[in-house]
Structures are given as structure tokens and as C-alpha cells.
C-alpha positions as CSV (number, residue, x, y, z in Angstrom):
1,M,130.0,162.4,223.1
2,E,129.7,165.9,224.7
3,P,126.8,168.0,223.4
4,E,129.1,170.7,222.1
5,T,131.1,168.2,220.0
6,R,128.1,166.4,218.5
7,P,127.5,167.0,214.8
8,A,124.2,168.6,213.8
9,A,121.9,168.0,210.9
10,I,118.8,169.6,209.7
11,I,116.4,167.6,207.6
12,V,113.9,169.5,205.4
13,G,110.9,167.6,204.5
14,A,111.1,165.1,207.3
15,G,108.7,162.1,207.0
16,P,108.4,158.5,207.6
17,G,110.2,157.3,204.5
18,V,113.8,157.9,203.4
19,S,114.3,161.0,205.4
20,G,113.0,159.3,208.5
21,S,115.5,156.4,207.9
22,F,118.3,158.9,207.4
23,A,117.4,160.7,210.6
24,R,117.6,157.5,212.5
25,L,120.9,156.5,210.9
26,L,122.4,159.9,211.9
27,A,121.0,159.7,215.5
28,D,122.5,156.2,215.9
29,A,125.8,157.6,214.8
30,G,125.8,160.4,217.4
31,W,124.2,163.3,215.6
32,D,121.7,165.9,216.8
33,V,118.9,166.4,214.4
34,G,116.6,169.2,213.4
35,L,113.3,168.1,211.7
36,V,111.4,170.5,209.3
37,G,108.0,169.4,208.0
38,A,104.3,170.1,207.4
39,D,102.8,167.2,209.4
40,E,102.9,167.7,213.1
41,Q,102.1,164.0,214.0
42,V,104.9,162.7,211.7
43,L,107.4,165.3,213.2
44,D,106.3,164.3,216.8
45,D,106.6,160.6,216.2
46,L,110.0,160.8,214.5
47,A,111.4,163.2,217.1
48,A,110.4,160.8,219.9
49,D,112.1,158.0,218.1
50,L,115.3,160.0,217.6
51,A,115.3,161.1,221.2
52,E,115.2,157.6,222.4
53,R,118.3,156.9,220.3
54,G,120.1,159.8,222.2
55,A,119.8,162.6,219.8
56,R,118.9,166.1,220.8
57,V,116.0,167.0,218.5
58,N,114.4,170.2,217.4
59,T,111.3,170.4,215.3
60,A,109.8,173.2,213.1
61,L,106.2,172.8,211.7
62,V,106.2,175.0,208.7
63,D,105.3,175.2,205.0
64,V,108.7,175.3,203.3
65,T,107.2,177.0,200.3
66,D,106.5,180.1,202.5
67,A,110.0,181.5,202.1
68,D,109.7,184.0,204.9
69,A,108.3,181.7,207.5
70,A,110.6,178.7,206.6
71,G,113.7,180.9,206.4
72,A,113.0,182.3,209.8
73,A,112.3,178.8,211.3
74,L,115.5,177.4,209.8
75,T,117.6,180.3,211.0
76,R,116.2,179.8,214.6
77,M,116.8,176.1,214.4
78,A,120.4,176.4,213.1
79,G,121.1,179.2,215.7
80,R,120.1,176.9,218.7
81,G,123.0,174.7,218.1
82,G,125.3,177.3,216.5
83,H,126.4,175.1,213.7
84,V,125.0,173.0,210.9
85,D,127.1,170.1,209.6
86,L,124.5,168.6,207.3
87,L,121.5,169.9,205.5
88,H,119.4,167.2,204.0
89,F,116.6,168.2,201.5
90,N,113.8,165.7,200.9
91,P,110.6,167.4,199.6
92,S,108.8,166.7,196.3
93,A,105.2,167.0,195.1
94,Y,103.5,164.1,193.4
95,R,100.6,165.2,191.3
96,E,98.7,163.0,188.9
97,A,98.6,165.2,185.9
98,D,99.9,164.7,182.3
99,P,101.4,167.6,180.2
100,L,97.9,168.2,178.7
101,T,96.2,168.7,181.9
102,L,98.9,170.1,184.2
103,T,98.5,173.8,184.5
104,V,101.2,176.4,184.8
105,P,100.2,177.4,188.3
106,E,100.3,173.7,189.4
107,L,103.7,173.2,187.9
108,L,105.1,176.3,189.6
109,E,103.5,175.3,192.9
110,D,105.2,171.8,192.7
111,V,108.6,173.3,191.7
112,A,108.4,175.7,194.5
113,L,108.3,172.8,196.9
114,G,110.6,170.3,195.1
115,V,113.3,172.8,194.0
116,G,112.7,176.4,195.2
117,A,112.5,175.4,198.9
118,L,116.2,174.2,198.7
119,L,117.1,177.8,198.1
120,T,115.2,179.0,201.1
121,A,116.9,176.4,203.2
122,I,120.5,176.7,202.2
123,Q,120.3,180.6,202.3
124,A,119.0,180.3,205.8
125,V,121.6,177.8,207.2
126,R,124.7,178.8,205.2
127,P,125.9,181.3,207.9
128,F,126.0,178.3,210.3
129,M,128.0,176.0,207.9
130,S,131.8,175.8,207.8
131,S,134.3,173.7,206.0
132,G,133.4,170.1,206.0
133,A,129.7,170.6,206.1
134,R,127.5,168.8,203.5
135,V,124.2,169.2,201.6
136,T,122.4,166.1,200.5
137,V,119.3,165.8,198.4
138,T,117.0,163.0,197.6
139,G,116.9,162.6,193.9
140,S,115.1,160.3,191.6
141,M,115.4,158.5,188.2
142,A,112.3,160.5,187.3
143,A,114.8,163.2,186.4
144,D,115.8,161.1,183.4
145,Q,112.8,158.8,183.0
146,P,109.7,160.9,183.9
147,S,106.3,159.5,184.1
148,A,103.9,161.3,181.7
149,Q,101.2,160.8,184.2
150,A,103.1,162.8,186.8
151,A,104.8,165.3,184.7
152,S,105.7,167.8,187.4
153,L,107.7,165.2,189.4
154,G,110.2,164.7,186.6
155,V,110.6,168.5,186.2
156,Q,111.2,168.8,190.0
157,K,113.8,166.1,190.0
158,A,115.7,167.3,187.0
159,G,115.6,170.8,188.4
160,I,116.8,169.9,191.9
161,R,119.7,167.9,190.4
162,N,120.7,170.8,188.2
163,L,120.5,173.2,191.2
164,V,122.7,170.9,193.3
165,H,125.4,171.0,190.7
166,S,125.3,174.8,190.9
167,L,125.2,174.7,194.6
168,D,128.2,172.4,195.0
169,A,130.2,174.6,192.7
170,T,129.3,177.7,194.7
171,L,130.0,176.2,198.1
172,S,133.2,174.1,197.3
173,P,135.6,177.0,197.7
174,A,134.6,177.1,201.4
175,G,135.0,173.4,201.8
176,I,131.2,172.7,201.8
177,R,130.0,170.2,199.3
178,A,126.6,169.2,197.9
179,V,125.3,166.1,196.4
180,S,122.1,164.6,195.0
181,L,121.4,160.9,195.2
182,T,119.6,159.6,192.1
183,V,117.5,156.7,193.3
184,R,117.2,154.5,190.2
185,G,114.3,152.3,191.5
186,S,111.0,152.5,193.3
187,L,110.9,152.5,197.1
188,S,109.8,149.2,198.6
189,R,109.4,147.4,201.9
190,E,111.8,144.8,200.9
191,G,115.0,144.4,198.7
192,A,117.5,147.0,197.6
193,F,115.1,150.1,197.6
194,T,113.9,150.1,201.2
195,P,114.1,153.5,202.9
196,D,116.9,152.1,205.1
197,R,119.0,151.0,202.1
198,V,118.5,154.4,200.4
199,A,119.4,156.2,203.6
200,Q,122.6,154.2,203.8
201,A,123.4,155.2,200.2
202,L,122.8,158.9,201.2
203,A,125.3,158.5,204.0
204,E,127.9,157.0,201.7
205,A,127.3,159.9,199.2
206,M,127.9,162.3,202.1
207,R,131.1,160.6,203.0
208,Q,132.7,160.8,199.6
209,D,136.4,161.7,199.4
210,E,136.5,165.4,198.5
211,D,139.3,164.9,196.0
212,S,137.0,162.8,193.9
213,W,133.8,164.4,194.9
214,R,130.7,164.0,192.6
215,S,127.7,166.2,192.9
216,E,125.5,163.5,191.6
217,V,125.7,159.9,192.8
218,S,123.4,157.1,191.4
219,Y,122.0,154.4,193.6
220,S,120.9,151.4,191.6
221,G,120.5,148.9,194.5
């Protein structure tokens, strides 16, 4: 596949779990991949793996809650290829704190990562997206069944799902669609909820028929 014809994805919150599996799936399918994250070693290891699979890879080490820095990094990354066919958003914060100990600043900090950073990402890359482009988000059953011991996570997952519904409605007139995948199980090394299986479910959600598009898809294994 010639470089100029290769589809391009940007993965925000790239890591060794579901987002890494999704990146490898895309690379194997002929995509070029941009990786955005906060752990340099993780980015370097994943980038090397994707390059071995034939992908052209760009990385950006940035705190995605820093809207100015992250927006600039994403704009530069998108501009290198000139187009973005997929934006995948993966970040969330896990904090062990129940509603009686979780502070307002802590909650807002977590929501800035798990929800607000999607606004930064989509606003930066939207000028590089055209009809047929997609936005995917890793969701969780915590949106409906939150753990009281990690109260902010449920708020993040409920918030990001709600935001995706609004984002899809906003983008759909331009032929761009957004979907969150609600993973109704705990990630594991074996069985239906391995990162590779969840990544495959993300790919299937991304490939939905637009005539019957749903901005939330559940994965129950």
C-alpha cells in the first residue's frame, strides 16, 4: 500500500493494554498510527512493535490534561500525515476513593483526564478529518455499575459516554461518526475480555453500517 493511500489513526492514551492491542490490529491492517501518551518507555516499546508490522509511527509524549500542550502536539501529529481517519480515546484515571473521601479537586482532576481530554483531542484533529472518519472511545460498565471504592471512575465513564453521544450528533452531518464501546467485564489475560478481544470489538464498532449507526455499543464477551 502506497504511503499516501494508507489510513491514519491517532491513539490518545496509548498503553500496553486495550489501546496497544488496538494499535497492533490497525498496523496489521495497513494503518499508520500516531501514539499519544505520558509514559515514554511505553510509547517507545509500542512504536517499535508497530514499526516492525509495517506502520509509519509518530509519538507524542504529553500530558493530555494540559490542553495547550496536548492540542499543539495533536495538531502537529495530524499535520504530518495531512489526514486522520480514526481518533481513538483511551485515558481514564483510577483512584481509590469513595464519595466520602473523594475531594472535589480530585474528581475534577480525574474528569479532566477521562472526559475533558477528548475535547482537546477532537478539536485539534477535526480539521484533518473528512467524511468516513471515525472516533472510538474505550468505555466501561462502570458507567452503569460504579464501584463505590473508585467513585471518580464511574463518573468519568458515564461522562465520556454522554459526550460521545453529543459528539456523534455534532459530527454526523459531515459523515464522521463517534462510538463508545461499553466493556461489560473486567480485562483479563484469558477468555473473552483480553485486550486483544476488546480491541477486536472496537474495530467492529468502528466498522458499523452508517445507516444503523449506534453511538454506544456494548461488548459482553
